[in-house]
C-alpha positions as CSV (number, residue, x, y, z in Angstrom):
1,M,41.7,239.7,252.6
2,I,39.9,237.4,249.7
3,R,36.8,236.5,250.6
4,F,36.3,240.6,251.0
5,A,38.2,241.4,247.4
6,L,35.5,238.7,245.8
7,M,32.6,239.9,247.4
8,A,33.7,243.3,245.9
9,G,34.0,242.0,242.5
10,M,30.5,239.9,242.1
11,A,29.1,243.4,243.7
12,G,30.5,245.3,241.3
13,I,29.2,243.3,238.8
14,M,25.7,242.9,240.5
15,A,25.4,246.4,241.5
16,G,24.9,244.6,244.9
17,L,21.7,245.2,246.0
18,M,18.8,243.1,245.4
19,P,15.3,243.4,246.6
20,L,13.5,240.7,249.1
21,R,10.6,238.6,249.2
22,P,9.3,239.1,252.6
23,P,9.7,235.6,254.6
24,S,6.0,234.4,256.3
25,A,7.9,232.2,259.2
26,W,11.3,231.9,261.0
27,G,12.3,228.2,260.9
28,G,15.8,226.7,262.5
29,D,18.4,227.7,264.5
30,I,22.5,228.9,263.7
31,R,24.6,229.3,266.3
32,I,27.0,232.6,265.7
33,C,29.3,233.7,267.0
34,F,32.8,236.1,266.6
35,D,36.2,234.6,266.6
36,R,38.3,237.1,268.8
37,R,41.6,235.9,267.5
38,V,40.6,238.1,264.2
39,A,39.7,241.0,266.3
40,E,43.0,240.6,268.5
41,A,45.7,239.6,265.7
42,D,45.5,242.8,263.2
43,P,47.2,245.4,264.5
44,A,46.0,247.8,261.4
45,P,45.2,251.0,262.9
46,N,41.6,251.6,262.1
47,M,40.8,248.3,263.7
48,P,38.0,248.8,266.7
49,R,38.3,248.9,270.2
50,F,35.1,247.5,271.4
51,D,33.6,245.0,274.0
52,S,30.6,243.8,271.9
53,I,29.4,243.5,268.2
54,T,25.8,244.1,267.3
55,V,25.0,241.5,264.5
56,P,21.9,242.5,262.8
57,S,18.5,241.1,261.8
58,G,19.1,240.3,258.1
59,T,22.3,239.2,258.2
60,V,23.3,236.5,255.5
61,F,25.5,233.8,255.8
62,N,26.9,231.7,253.3
63,Y,28.7,228.6,253.3
64,A,32.2,228.8,254.3
65,G,33.4,225.4,254.6
66,H,34.1,222.0,256.7
67,A,34.4,222.8,260.8
68,F,37.0,221.1,263.0
69,G,35.8,222.8,266.2
70,P,32.9,225.8,267.5
71,A,31.7,228.5,265.7
72,D,33.3,230.9,267.5
73,D,36.5,228.7,265.9
74,P,35.9,226.5,262.8
75,L,39.0,225.7,261.7
76,D,40.6,225.2,264.9
77,R,43.1,227.8,264.8
78,A,43.4,227.2,268.8
79,H,45.5,224.1,268.2
80,A,47.0,225.0,264.9
81,A,50.8,224.0,264.4
82,P,52.9,226.9,263.8
83,F,53.3,228.4,260.6
84,G,49.6,227.2,259.7
85,D,51.5,223.6,259.0
86,G,48.5,221.5,260.2
87,W,47.3,221.3,264.1
88,R,49.1,220.2,266.9
89,G,48.7,216.5,269.0
90,L,46.2,214.7,265.8
91,P,46.7,211.5,265.1
92,P,47.8,211.2,261.5
93,G,44.2,209.6,260.4
94,E,42.5,212.5,261.9
95,E,45.0,215.3,260.6
96,K,44.9,213.5,256.8
97,R,40.9,213.7,257.1
98,R,41.3,217.7,257.9
99,R,43.9,218.2,254.8
100,A,41.2,216.5,252.2
101,L,38.5,218.4,253.1
102,Q,40.7,221.6,253.1
103,M,41.7,220.8,249.6
104,E,38.1,220.6,249.1
105,D,37.1,223.9,250.7
106,I,39.5,225.4,248.5
107,G,38.8,223.9,245.3
108,G,41.5,221.3,245.1
109,D,39.3,218.1,244.9
110,S,37.3,218.1,241.7
111,G,35.0,215.8,242.3
112,Y,33.3,217.7,245.2
113,H,30.7,220.1,244.4
114,R,30.4,223.2,247.6
115,P,26.7,223.3,249.0
116,Q,25.4,226.2,247.7
117,A,23.2,227.2,250.3
118,A,23.2,230.4,253.0
119,V,21.1,231.1,255.9
120,M,19.6,234.7,257.1
121,I,19.2,235.4,260.9
122,G,15.9,236.7,262.4
123,A,16.7,238.7,265.3
124,T,19.3,241.4,266.1
125,T,21.7,239.9,268.4
126,T,24.7,241.0,270.7
127,L,28.2,239.2,271.1
128,T,30.4,240.5,273.9
129,R,33.8,239.2,275.1
130,A,32.3,237.3,278.2
131,R,29.4,235.7,275.6
132,P,30.9,235.4,271.8
133,C,28.0,233.1,270.6
134,A,24.1,233.2,270.8
135,N,21.5,230.6,269.1
136,V,19.8,232.7,266.5
137,A,16.3,231.4,264.5
138,A,17.3,231.6,260.7
139,Q,15.8,230.7,257.4
140,A,17.9,229.8,254.2
141,V,18.1,232.3,250.9
142,L,17.5,231.4,247.6
143,S,18.7,233.4,244.6
144,E,19.4,232.8,241.3
145,D,22.2,235.7,241.3
146,W,24.1,234.2,244.3
147,T,23.2,230.6,243.1
148,W,22.1,229.7,246.7
149,T,19.8,226.7,245.9
150,A,19.0,224.9,249.3
151,D,16.2,225.3,250.4
152,H,16.4,222.9,253.2
153,I,19.6,223.0,255.6
154,P,20.3,220.4,257.8
155,A,21.9,220.7,261.3
156,D,25.6,219.7,261.1
157,P,28.1,220.4,263.4
158,H,30.8,219.4,260.5
159,V,30.5,222.2,258.5
160,Y,30.0,226.6,259.2
161,Y,28.7,229.4,257.5
162,Q,30.7,233.3,257.1
163,A,29.0,236.6,257.2
164,Y,28.2,237.7,253.8
165,G,25.3,240.8,253.8
166,V,22.8,242.1,255.2
167,V,19.3,242.9,254.7
168,H,18.1,246.3,254.9
169,G,14.5,247.0,254.5
170,S,14.0,245.1,251.3
171,R,17.2,245.0,249.9
172,F,20.5,243.0,250.3
173,D,24.1,244.2,250.7
174,P,26.9,242.2,249.9
175,T,29.3,245.1,251.3
176,F,31.5,245.4,254.5
177,D,32.9,248.8,254.6
178,T,32.2,250.6,257.7
179,D,35.7,250.0,259.5
180,P,35.0,251.7,262.6
181,D,32.1,249.8,262.8
182,A,32.8,246.9,264.9
183,F,30.0,244.5,263.3
184,Q,31.7,245.7,259.7
185,W,35.2,245.0,260.7
186,V,34.9,241.7,262.2
187,A,32.9,240.5,259.2
188,A,34.6,241.8,256.6
189,H,37.8,240.2,257.9
190,G,36.6,236.6,258.2
191,G,35.6,236.4,262.1
192,L,31.6,236.1,262.3
193,N,30.8,232.4,262.0
194,G,27.6,230.3,262.2
195,I,26.7,226.3,262.3
196,V,23.2,225.3,262.3
197,I,22.1,223.5,265.2
198,S,18.7,222.9,264.0
199,D,17.3,221.8,261.0
200,I,16.2,225.1,259.0
201,E,13.0,224.5,256.6
202,Q,11.3,228.0,255.9
203,S,13.3,229.6,253.3
204,V,13.0,233.8,251.5
205,T,13.9,234.3,248.2
206,L,16.2,237.4,247.1
207,H,15.6,238.7,243.5
208,S,17.7,241.2,241.4
209,D,16.5,244.3,240.5
210,D,16.0,243.4,236.7
């Protein structure tokens, strides 16, 4: 639960809530999906049982890393080798390429600078087990506090974003802490991902309360 701990720490430092400058227009699209493997693999007693997830308008997706598969399985867990040691059936060159990209994502390559990018969806969307993905209009999010600086985010099937928080009214809340709620639970466990499918050229700016 590294991501959850990091978010909790940042929320503690910054109080986690920032007002939002209202957007003037929506631009671009992101394909969001929930990863059923995340929901079905954890035997925790407080795991919700659900057939659908309602992803609210204002959900912010933060850049998460390189994608090796679609938005419902960006790390290609469907073809993972046993014990997390690579993937099954890949040519050696492709496996080497993926391992190098993974090193970039975990900070093992000092020459790589992760994109400081995040996007916010503009419509409430319901995902179901039968329909786990949906295309949603989105804008880039800018914030000095969160170091998001990308105001133009190109479509790219090779990178993915992960749910990071939600704008409620005029404020941004980076915590997912309501376990019985399916959306909150899946987002907190890293199971709600997105891939930008058309260029996002509009942006909104988050400002701290200070």
